[in-house]
C-alpha positions in Angstrom: 88.2 89.2 83.3 88.7 85.3 83.7 90.1 84.6 87.5 92.7 82.3 85.5 94.3 85.6 84.0 94.8 87.3 87.7 98.6 86.4 88.6 100.3 86.8 92.0 104.3 87.3 92.0 106.1 86.0 95.1 109.6 88.0 96.1 107.8 91.4 95.6 105.0 93.1 98.1 103.3 95.5 96.4 99.6 96.9 96.8 96.2 96.1 93.7 94.2 99.5 94.3 90.6 99.1 92.7 90.4 102.6 92.4 92.7 102.9 89.9 92.5 102.2 85.7 93.5 98.8 84.3 96.6 99.4 84.0 97.6 101.4 86.9 96.4 99.5 89.5 99.8 97.7 91.0 100.9 100.3 93.6 103.5 100.4 96.4 105.9 98.1 94.5 108.5 97.5 96.4 111.1 94.7 97.9 109.9 92.6 100.4 110.4 93.9 104.1 111.5 97.3 103.3 109.6 100.7 101.8 112.3 100.2 98.6 110.7 100.9 95.6 111.4 98.4 92.7 113.1 100.5 90.3 111.6 100.9 87.0 114.7 99.3 85.0 114.5 96.3 87.4 114.7 93.0 85.8 114.0 89.8 87.4 113.9 86.1 87.0 110.2 84.7 86.9 108.4 81.1 86.4 105.3 81.4 84.1 103.2 78.1 83.3 103.0 77.2 79.6 99.9 79.5 79.4 101.5 83.1 80.3 105.1 81.6 78.8 102.8 81.5 75.2 101.1 84.8 75.4 98.4 83.8 77.2 95.9 86.7 78.7 97.6 89.2 76.0 99.8 90.8 79.0 103.1 92.6 77.9 106.0 92.0 79.7 106.8 88.3 78.1 109.2 88.8 76.1 109.8 85.3 74.1 113.2 86.3 73.0 114.2 86.5 77.0 112.7 83.2 78.3 114.3 80.3 79.0 112.3 77.5 78.4 112.9 74.0 79.5 110.2 72.1 77.9 109.1 71.6 81.0 105.7 71.9 82.6 106.1 74.1 85.7 103.6 71.4 87.8 106.5 68.8 87.5 109.0 71.0 89.7 106.4 71.6 92.1 105.1 68.0 91.7 109.0 66.6 92.6 109.7 69.0 95.4 106.2 68.6 97.1 107.0 64.4 96.5 110.7 65.3 97.8 109.2 66.7 101.1 106.8 64.8 102.1 104.6 66.7 104.2 103.8 70.4 102.8 103.1 73.2 105.2 101.8 76.3 103.8 103.9 78.6 106.4 106.9 77.0 105.1 106.8 79.0 101.9 103.3 81.5 102.0 104.3 84.8 102.5 101.3 87.6 102.3 103.1 89.8 100.1 99.8 91.9 98.6 97.0 93.2 99.2 93.5 94.8 98.0 93.4 98.5 98.6 91.0 101.7 97.5 92.7 104.8 97.3 95.8 103.4 99.7 93.1 101.9 102.2 92.8 98.2 102.4 89.8 96.8 101.7 89.7 93.9 103.8 
């Protein structure tokens, strides 16, 4: 699989279990800072780039009838934010929220 088809999601915590079969690798999907599992029927608002929005990678889950499309490339709001901020400090926004595991044991 090309590396540009690997996504990360902020706002949740999860493990990627490399010992599981494709389609079952996301485990321990919980709300941040808790052990509360995300409900199967939970819904979220997500920001995605135009590649993913248009179906790039053939991943299920992006339902075009439920997508708000501002006709703006996702990079522009990020550029605007960075320019307004002036200095970017990863500690201001980065949260380590996922890890690679093998049968539940961290790989690193």
